[in-house]
TORLOPA-530921 format. One record per residue (C-alpha): residue in three letters; x, y, z. Coordinates in steps of 0.25 Angstrom, whole numbers. Each point is the difference from the previous one (the first is absolute). Layout:
<'ALA'; <X; Y; Z>>
...
This chain:
<'MET'; <-2; 0; 0>>
<'ARG'; <7; 14; -4>>
<'ASN'; <4; 8; 11>>
<'PHE'; <-10; 14; 3>>
<'SER'; <6; 10; 7>>
<'PHE'; <-8; 10; 10>>
<'ALA'; <4; 12; -8>>
<'ASN'; <-5; -5; -12>>
<'LYS'; <-12; -4; 6>>
<'SER'; <-2; 13; 4>>
<'THR'; <3; 5; -12>>
<'LEU'; <-13; -9; -6>>
<'LEU'; <-9; 6; 10>>
<'ILE'; <3; 12; -1>>
<'VAL'; <-5; -2; -16>>
<'ALA'; <-10; -7; 4>>
<'PHE'; <-6; 9; 9>>
<'TRP'; <0; 9; -12>>
<'PHE'; <-7; -9; -8>>
<'SER'; <-11; -1; 10>>
<'ILE'; <-2; 13; 1>>
<'ASN'; <-3; 0; -14>>
<'ASP'; <-8; -16; 1>>
<'ALA'; <-7; 7; 11>>
<'SER'; <-6; 13; -8>>
<'ALA'; <-4; -9; -11>>
<'ARG'; <-7; -9; 9>>
<'ASN'; <-8; 12; 6>>
<'ASN'; <-4; 5; -16>>
<'VAL'; <-3; -15; -1>>
<'ILE'; <-9; 0; 11>>
<'LYS'; <-7; 14; -2>>
<'TYR'; <-6; -6; -13>>
<'SER'; <-2; -14; 2>>
<'ASP'; <-13; -8; 8>>
<'ASN'; <0; -8; 12>>
<'SER'; <0; -14; -9>>
<'ASP'; <13; 5; -8>>
<'LEU'; <8; 3; 12>>
<'LYS'; <-4; -14; 8>>
<'LYS'; <5; -6; -13>>
<'ILE'; <14; 7; 0>>
<'ASN'; <1; -3; 16>>
<'LYS'; <-2; -14; -2>>
<'SER'; <10; 1; -11>>
<'GLU'; <10; 4; 9>>
<'ASP'; <-4; -7; 11>>
<'GLN'; <3; -13; -9>>
<'LYS'; <14; 5; -5>>
<'VAL'; <4; 4; 14>>
<'SER'; <-3; -14; 5>>
<'GLU'; <9; -8; -11>>
<'ASP'; <10; 10; 3>>
<'ASN'; <0; -3; 14>>
<'HIS'; <0; -15; -4>>
<'ILE'; <12; 2; -9>>
<'PHE'; <7; 10; 11>>
<'GLN'; <-3; -12; 12>>
<'LYS'; <5; -10; -9>>
<'LYS'; <15; 7; -2>>
<'LEU'; <0; 3; 16>>
<'GLU'; <0; -14; 2>>
<'GLU'; <12; -4; -10>>
<'GLU'; <9; 11; 6>>
<'ALA'; <-4; -5; 13>>
<'LYS'; <4; -14; -5>>
<'ASN'; <14; 5; -6>>
<'ASN'; <3; 9; 12>>
<'ALA'; <0; -14; 10>>
<'GLU'; <11; -6; -6>>
<'LEU'; <9; 12; 4>>
<'GLY'; <-4; 3; 14>>
<'ASP'; <-5; 13; 5>>
<'PHE'; <4; 13; -8>>
<'GLY'; <0; -9; -11>>
<'VAL'; <-5; 10; -10>>
<'ILE'; <10; 9; 5>>
<'LYS'; <11; -9; -2>>
<'ASP'; <-4; -2; -14>>
<'VAL'; <1; 14; -3>>
<'VAL'; <13; 6; 7>>
<'GLY'; <8; -15; -1>>
<'GLU'; <4; 3; -12>>
<'ASP'; <6; 11; -11>>
<'LYS'; <-10; 3; -12>>
<'VAL'; <-5; 10; -6>>
<'VAL'; <-17; -2; 0>>
<'LYS'; <-5; 5; -15>>
<'LYS'; <-16; 2; -2>>
<'LYS'; <-8; -9; -7>>
<'PRO'; <-15; 4; -4>>
<'ASP'; <-10; -10; 6>>
<'SER'; <11; -6; 8>>
<'GLU'; <-6; -10; 13>>
<'GLU'; <3; 13; 8>>
<'ASP'; <-6; 9; -8>>
<'TYR'; <-12; -10; -2>>
<'ILE'; <-2; -2; 14>>
<'PHE'; <0; 16; 2>>
<'LEU'; <-7; 3; -12>>
<'ASN'; <-13; -8; 4>>
<'LYS'; <-3; 5; 12>>
<'ASP'; <-13; 5; 1>>
<'ILE'; <5; 15; 2>>
<'PHE'; <2; 1; -15>>
<'ASN'; <-12; -1; -11>>
<'GLU'; <3; -5; -13>>
<'LYS'; <4; 12; -7>>
<'THR'; <9; 6; 13>>
<'LYS'; <7; -15; -1>>
<'GLU'; <3; 2; -16>>
<'ASN'; <8; 14; 1>>
<'LEU'; <6; -3; 11>>
<'ARG'; <5; -14; -8>>
<'LYS'; <5; 10; -10>>
<'ILE'; <8; 10; 11>>
<'ILE'; <6; -13; 7>>
<'PRO'; <12; -3; -10>>
<'GLN'; <3; 15; -1>>
<'ILE'; <5; 1; 14>>
<'PRO'; <14; -2; 0>>
<'GLN'; <7; -13; 5>>
<'ILE'; <5; -1; 14>>
<'GLU'; <11; -5; 6>>
<'ILE'; <0; -11; 12>>
<'LYS'; <14; 1; 5>>
<'LYS'; <4; -8; 13>>
<'LEU'; <3; 8; 11>>
<'LYS'; <16; -6; 2>>
<'ILE'; <7; 3; 15>>
<'THR'; <13; -6; 2>>
<'ASN'; <8; -1; 15>>
<'ARG'; <14; 1; 2>>
<'ILE'; <8; -2; 12>>
<'ILE'; <15; 1; 4>>
<'SER'; <4; -2; 13>>
<'ASP'; <14; -1; 6>>
<'LEU'; <6; -3; 12>>
<'SER'; <15; 4; 2>>
<'LEU'; <9; -3; 12>>
<'THR'; <12; 7; 2>>
<'ASP'; <12; -1; 10>>
<'HIS'; <10; 12; -1>>
<'VAL'; <10; -8; 5>>
<'GLN'; <12; 11; 0>>
<'ASN'; <-1; 15; -1>>
<'SER'; <10; 11; 2>>
<'GLU'; <-8; 4; 13>>
<'ALA'; <-6; -11; 10>>
<'LYS'; <-13; 4; -1>>
<'ASN'; <-4; -1; -15>>
<'GLU'; <3; -15; 3>>
<'PHE'; <-14; -6; 2>>
<'ARG'; <-9; -9; -6>>
<'ASP'; <-12; 5; -8>>
<'ILE'; <-14; -8; -3>>
<'THR'; <-9; 8; -10>>
<'GLY'; <-12; -4; -8>>
<'ALA'; <-6; 7; -13>>
<'LEU'; <-11; -3; -9>>
<'ARG'; <-4; 5; -14>>
<'TYR'; <-16; -2; -4>>
<'TYR'; <-1; 4; -16>>
<'LEU'; <-15; 3; -4>>
<'GLY'; <-6; -1; -16>>
<'ILE'; <-14; 2; -3>>
<'GLN'; <-2; -3; -15>>
<'PHE'; <-12; 7; -4>>
<'ASN'; <1; -4; -15>>
<'LYS'; <11; 0; -10>>
<'ASN'; <1; 16; 0>>
<'PHE'; <1; 3; 16>>
<'GLU'; <6; -5; 12>>
<'ILE'; <2; 3; 15>>
<'TYR'; <14; -2; 5>>
<'GLY'; <3; 2; 15>>
<'LEU'; <13; -5; 11>>
<'ALA'; <-1; 0; 14>>
<'LYS'; <12; -1; 9>>
<'LEU'; <3; -5; 14>>
<'ALA'; <14; 3; 2>>
<'ARG'; <9; 6; 9>>
<'PHE'; <0; 15; 2>>
<'ASP'; <11; 7; 7>>
<'ASN'; <-3; 15; 3>>
<'ASP'; <9; 9; 6>>
<'ASN'; <-2; -2; 13>>
<'ASP'; <3; -15; 0>>
<'ILE'; <12; 3; -7>>
<'ALA'; <5; 11; 10>>
<'ARG'; <-4; -10; 11>>
<'ARG'; <9; -13; -4>>
<'GLU'; <10; 13; -4>>
<'ASN'; <1; 3; 16>>
<'SER'; <-1; -15; 4>>
<'ASN'; <13; -6; 6>>
<'LYS'; <-7; -14; 2>>
<'LYS'; <9; -11; -5>>
<'GLY'; <-6; -13; -6>>
<'ASN'; <-13; 4; 0>>
<'SER'; <-12; -5; -11>>
<'ARG'; <-10; 6; -8>>
<'THR'; <-12; -9; -2>>
<'PHE'; <-11; 5; -10>>
<'GLU'; <2; 15; 3>>
<'ASN'; <-9; 12; -4>>
<'LEU'; <-7; -8; -10>>
<'GLY'; <-10; 8; -8>>
<'ILE'; <-10; 2; -12>>
<'ASN'; <1; 8; -12>>
<'LEU'; <-8; 1; -13>>
<'THR'; <12; 2; -10>>
<'GLU'; <-7; -2; -12>>
<'LEU'; <-14; 3; -5>>
<'SER'; <-3; 2; -15>>
<'ILE'; <-10; -3; -11>>
<'LYS'; <5; -4; -13>>
<'TYR'; <-6; 4; -14>>
<'SER'; <4; -10; -12>>
<'LYS'; <-1; -1; -16>>
<'ASP'; <9; -8; -9>>
<'ASN'; <16; 4; 6>>
<'SER'; <-5; 11; 6>>
<'SER'; <-3; 3; 16>>
<'LEU'; <-3; 11; 10>>
<'ILE'; <1; -1; 14>>
<'ALA'; <-5; 12; 9>>
<'GLY'; <2; -1; 15>>
<'LYS'; <10; -4; 9>>
<'PHE'; <11; -7; -4>>
<'THR'; <15; -5; -1>>
<'THR'; <6; 7; -11>>
<'ASN'; <9; -8; -10>>
<'PHE'; <13; 6; 6>>
<'GLY'; <11; -11; 1>>
<'THR'; <-1; -15; 1>>
<'ALA'; <11; -6; 10>>
<'TRP'; <-9; 5; 12>>
<'ARG'; <-11; -10; -6>>
<'TRP'; <7; -13; -2>>
<'ASN'; <0; -5; 15>>
<'LYS'; <12; -10; -4>>
<'GLY'; <6; 3; 13>>
<'ILE'; <-4; 1; 14>>
<'PHE'; <7; 13; 2>>
<'VAL'; <9; 5; -12>>
<'HIS'; <-12; 7; -6>>
<'SER'; <-2; 8; 10>>
<'VAL'; <10; 9; -5>>
<'ALA'; <-9; 5; -13>>
<'GLN'; <-12; 1; 8>>
<'ASN'; <5; 14; 2>>
<'TYR'; <-2; 3; -13>>
<'ALA'; <-14; -6; -3>>
<'LEU'; <-10; 10; -2>>
<'THR'; <-13; -4; 7>>
<'GLU'; <-14; 5; 5>>
<'LYS'; <0; 8; -12>>
<'LEU'; <-14; 9; -3>>
<'GLY'; <-4; 2; -15>>
<'PHE'; <1; -7; -14>>
<'THR'; <8; -11; -8>>
<'ALA'; <-1; -1; -15>>
<'ILE'; <6; -16; -5>>
<'ASN'; <3; -3; -15>>
<'LYS'; <3; -13; -3>>
<'TYR'; <7; -4; -16>>
<'GLY'; <7; -13; -5>>
<'ASP'; <1; -15; 1>>
<'LEU'; <6; -6; 11>>
<'LYS'; <7; -12; -8>>
<'LYS'; <3; 8; -12>>
<'THR'; <3; 15; 2>>
<'GLY'; <-1; 2; 17>>
<'ILE'; <-13; 7; 7>>
<'TYR'; <2; 15; 3>>
<'ASN'; <-7; 7; 10>>
<'PHE'; <0; 15; 3>>
<'SER'; <-6; 7; 10>>
<'LEU'; <-1; 13; 3>>
<'SER'; <-5; 4; 16>>
<'LEU'; <-5; 14; 5>>
<'PHE'; <-2; -1; 13>>
<'THR'; <2; 7; 15>>
<'ASN'; <4; -4; 13>>
<'ASP'; <-12; -8; 8>>
<'ARG'; <4; 8; 14>>
<'LYS'; <-17; 2; 5>>
<'ASN'; <-8; -6; -8>>
<'LEU'; <2; -16; 3>>
<'ASP'; <13; 1; 4>>
<'ASN'; <-4; -4; 17>>
<'SER'; <4; -13; 6>>
<'LEU'; <-9; -8; 9>>
<'LEU'; <5; -7; 15>>
<'HIS'; <13; 7; -3>>
<'ASN'; <6; 14; -5>>
<'LYS'; <8; -1; -11>>
<'ASN'; <13; 8; -2>>
<'SER'; <-7; 12; -7>>
<'ASP'; <10; 13; -3>>
<'THR'; <-6; 14; 5>>
<'LYS'; <-8; 9; -11>>
<'SER'; <11; 10; 1>>
<'GLU'; <11; -8; -4>>
<'ALA'; <-7; 0; -13>>
<'ILE'; <6; -13; -5>>
<'ALA'; <2; -1; -15>>
<'GLY'; <-15; -3; -7>>
<'ASP'; <-8; 7; 10>>
<'THR'; <-5; 11; -10>>
<'ARG'; <-14; -1; 2>>
<'SER'; <-2; 2; -16>>
<'LEU'; <4; -12; -10>>
<'SER'; <14; 6; -2>>
<'SER'; <9; -14; 1>>
<'PHE'; <2; -10; -10>>
<'THR'; <5; -13; -4>>
<'LEU'; <4; -4; -13>>
<'ALA'; <3; -15; -1>>
<'THR'; <3; -11; -11>>
<'ASP'; <1; -15; 2>>
<'ILE'; <4; -11; -11>>
<'ASN'; <-1; -14; 4>>
<'PHE'; <5; -11; -11>>
<'GLU'; <-3; -15; 2>>
<'PHE'; <9; -7; -9>>
<'LYS'; <-3; -15; 6>>
<'GLU'; <-7; -6; 11>>
<'ARG'; <10; 2; 10>>
<'GLU'; <9; 13; -6>>
<'LYS'; <-8; 13; 2>>
<'LEU'; <6; 15; 0>>
<'SER'; <-4; 12; 4>>
<'TYR'; <2; 16; 1>>
<'HIS'; <-5; 10; 8>>
<'ILE'; <2; 16; -2>>
<'ALA'; <-6; 11; 7>>
<'TYR'; <1; 15; 3>>
<'SER'; <-7; 7; 10>>
<'LYS'; <-1; 14; 3>>
<'LEU'; <-7; 5; 15>>
<'GLY'; <-4; 14; 3>>
<'VAL'; <2; 6; 14>>
<'ASN'; <-9; 9; 7>>
<'LYS'; <7; 13; 0>>
<'ASN'; <-10; 7; 11>>
<'SER'; <5; -12; 9>>
<'THR'; <14; -3; -1>>
<'SER'; <12; 1; 8>>
<'VAL'; <9; 2; -10>>
<'ALA'; <6; 11; -4>>
<'LEU'; <-7; 6; -13>>
<'ASP'; <13; 2; -8>>
<'ARG'; <3; -16; 1>>
<'LEU'; <-14; -3; -3>>
<'LYS'; <-3; -10; -11>>
<'LYS'; <-9; -10; -2>>
<'GLN'; <4; -14; 3>>
<'ALA'; <5; -8; -12>>
<'GLY'; <3; -14; -3>>
<'ILE'; <4; -12; -11>>
<'VAL'; <1; -14; 2>>
<'PHE'; <4; -12; -9>>
<'GLY'; <-2; -14; 4>>
<'MET'; <3; -15; -7>>
<'ASN'; <-6; -13; 3>>
<'TYR'; <7; -12; -7>>
<'LYS'; <-5; -15; 4>>
<'PHE'; <5; -11; -8>>
<'PRO'; <3; -14; -1>>
<'ILE'; <15; -6; 2>>
<'GLU'; <-5; -14; 1>>
<'LYS'; <-11; -9; 0>>
<'ASN'; <-6; 2; 15>>
<'LEU'; <10; 14; 2>>
<'ASP'; <-2; 13; -4>>
<'LEU'; <5; 14; 4>>
<'GLU'; <-5; 13; 4>>
<'THR'; <6; 14; 0>>
<'ILE'; <-4; 13; 4>>
<'LEU'; <5; 11; -3>>
<'GLU'; <-5; 15; 3>>
<'TYR'; <7; 14; 1>>
<'ALA'; <-9; 14; 6>>
<'LYS'; <4; 12; 1>>
<'ILE'; <-7; 11; 8>>
<'LYS'; <3; 15; -1>>
<'ASN'; <-5; 11; 9>>
<'ILE'; <-6; -8; 10>>
<'ASN'; <-12; 7; 7>>
<'GLY'; <2; 12; -9>>
<'ASP'; <15; 2; 6>>
<'SER'; <11; 2; -12>>
<'ALA'; <11; -3; 8>>
<'ILE'; <-4; -14; 2>>
<'SER'; <-1; -13; -7>>
<'ASN'; <0; -15; 2>>
<'GLN'; <5; -12; -11>>
<'TYR'; <-5; -14; 3>>
<'PHE'; <4; -13; -6>>
<'THR'; <-5; -14; 1>>
<'SER'; <5; -12; -4>>
<'ASN'; <-5; -16; 3>>
<'PHE'; <4; -13; -6>>
<'ILE'; <-10; -11; 2>>
<'LEU'; <3; -14; -3>>
<'LYS'; <-12; -10; 0>>
<'TYR'; <-1; -14; 0>>
<'MET'; <-11; -9; -5>>
<'SER'; <-10; 13; 2>>
<'ASN'; <1; -3; 15>>
<'TYR'; <14; 2; 6>>
<'SER'; <7; 14; -2>>
<'LEU'; <13; 7; 4>>
<'MET'; <0; 15; 0>>
<'ILE'; <13; 10; 1>>
<'GLY'; <-4; 15; 2>>
<'ASN'; <5; 12; 2>>
<'SER'; <-7; 15; 0>>
<'ASN'; <7; 15; 5>>
<'ASN'; <-4; 13; 0>>
<'LYS'; <8; 13; -1>>
<'ASN'; <-6; 14; 5>>
<'LYS'; <9; 12; -4>>
<'ASN'; <-1; 12; 6>>
<'ARG'; <8; 12; -6>>
<'LEU'; <-4; 8; 12>>
<'GLY'; <5; -10; 11>>
<'SER'; <4; -13; 4>>
<'GLY'; <-6; -14; -10>>
<'ASP'; <-3; -13; 6>>
<'SER'; <-3; -13; -7>>
<'ILE'; <-6; -13; 2>>
<'ASN'; <4; -15; -5>>
<'VAL'; <-7; -12; 4>>
<'SER'; <6; -15; -6>>
<'GLU'; <-7; -14; 2>>
<'ILE'; <0; -13; -4>>
<'ASN'; <-12; -10; 3>>
<'LEU'; <-4; -13; -4>>
<'GLY'; <-15; -1; -3>>
<'TYR'; <-11; -13; -4>>
<'GLU'; <-13; 2; -5>>
<'PHE'; <-12; -9; 2>>
<'ASN'; <-10; -5; -11>>
<'LYS'; <-13; 6; 0>>
<'ASN'; <-11; -9; 8>>
<'ALA'; <-13; 5; 7>>
<'ILE'; <6; 7; 11>>
<'PHE'; <8; 9; -8>>
<'ASP'; <4; 3; -15>>
<'LYS'; <13; 3; 3>>
<'LEU'; <10; -1; 12>>
<'THR'; <14; 3; 2>>
<'THR'; <11; 0; 10>>
<'GLN'; <12; 7; 0>>
<'ILE'; <11; -1; 11>>
<'GLY'; <13; 10; 0>>
<'PHE'; <9; 9; 5>>
<'TYR'; <2; 15; -4>>
<'GLN'; <9; 11; 3>>
<'THR'; <-3; 15; 1>>
<'LEU'; <12; 12; -1>>
<'ASN'; <-6; 13; 4>>
<'LYS'; <12; 11; -2>>
<'THR'; <-1; 15; 2>>
<'PHE'; <12; 10; 2>>
<'ASN'; <6; -4; 12>>
<'LYS'; <-6; -15; 2>>
<'THR'; <-4; -14; -4>>
<'ASP'; <-8; -9; 7>>
<'LYS'; <-3; -14; -4>>
<'ASP'; <-11; -10; 3>>
<'LYS'; <0; -15; -4>>
<'ALA'; <-12; -7; 3>>
<'LEU'; <-6; -16; -3>>
<'ALA'; <-14; 2; -8>>
<'LEU'; <-11; -10; -2>>
<'LEU'; <-13; 4; -10>>
<'ILE'; <-11; -8; -2>>
<'ARG'; <-10; 6; -11>>
<'TYR'; <-15; -6; -3>>
<'TYR'; <-6; 4; -13>>
<'LYS'; <-15; -4; -1>>
<'ASN'; <-12; 4; -11>>
<'PHE'; <-13; -2; 2>>
C-alpha cells in the first residue's frame, strides 16, 4: 500500500472543502426546484452509495489489520520509516481509493480530486538515522623521577568523548561532541605549585563536562556547509592519538571551540588522482555562549586578556587542503596544509599597540602507511607548525614539530617511537622550550559484542622543560586503555 502523508491529506481536504462548498450551493438550487419525490430518490441513491463505500472501506481496514499483526506494534510506522524510499503519486491507488470513497465526498468532488492527485509533488520519506559513538580513556601514570621531588606522584585520569550524529535526509545532518575530561583551572595549578608534598596521588581530579562541538551540516554533491560550534581544520598531529602523551604538545595549536561557518569542497578519485578536500572556516572564539563546563570549571583566560580570535565578528579564518591517496589496500598517503589568521580585540588587549598584529599560523603534515611484509606495516607521522604574533604580540612566536614511527604486526601488536617539541621565542625576553619523547607497546583487541575497538598501550615518556636558566626533567611510566563503541 502506498504511504500517504498527513501534509498531502490536509491538502486534499482543503481542496475537497472548496469543491464541497460549490457542491452545496448546487444542491440548494436542486432542492429549490425539485419536488419531494425527486429529493427522496436522490437521498436513496446516495445512501446506497455510502453503504457500498463503507463496506469497501471496512474490508480494506480488515486487510490492513491482518498485515500489521505480522509486524507487531506500530507495524505501519515501522514500514514507513524502516527503509529509504521516494513515494510516487498514483491516481486511484489503494489508499487514494479508500480515502476518496469515504462518505464526505460526492461523485463530482471525487472525480475532481482524482485529477488533482497526480499534480501533487512526490514526497521523500527518509529514515531518520541517529549514530552514537563513545571513546573513553583510562590512564595510569607514575612520575618516577623529576627535577623537583614534589612532582614525583601517581596520577589516575579518565576521559570520555561522546559523538552524536543525526541525519535527517541526504542533505542535512547535525553533529555534536561532548567531553568528560580533566579541567585544570588557574587555582588548581597554583595549589599544586605551592605544594611541597612528595609521593602524593591524584585520582580522577577535576573532572568536568564540556560541549566542544554542536553544528548543522548541509551537503549537496561534493560540497558541504557547516554552521555552529566546531573545531577548525588546522593541524592533524593532535588528532591522531597514536601515543599516550606525545601528542599533548601539538594540542597547543589546535583551534577548538569556534563559532562560525565552514565551507568544504571535494574533488578527485582516491586511487587514481587522489581526493582533494578544500575547506574555509570563518569564526570567532566561543567565550560566552556554549563555553562553560559542568561539575568543574575549566581554565579560561579572562576577557581582558583578549586571546587571539576573541573579536565578536567573524574576523578569523582557516584555509586548509587535505590530499589523500590510496595506492594499495595497506598503502595510504595523506598531506595536510593549512593557514590561519586570528583577529585580536584591540579594545581589550594588554599588548602595546605598536606590537599588535593578528596571530598567523601555517602547518604542514604528512601521514604515510605502507606494508613491509605480509603482516608487518609501518606508519610515519610528520608535522611542522609555526605560529607568529601569539595572542596579537608580534614579539612572540612558536614552532612545533612532531614525528612518530609506528610498527604494526598482524594489525594487533604495535611499537611506537615518537617525539614532539615546541620552541617559544620572545624578542623582548627569554624564550623556552618543551620536548616529549615516548616509546610504547600496544595491543588492539578484535571487535566483539562489548566493544568495537579496544586498545591498550604501556610505555615510557620523558619531558624536558627548558627556560633561560633552568631545565626540568620528568620521567614517567604510563598505561593507557582506550575503549570504542558505536551504537
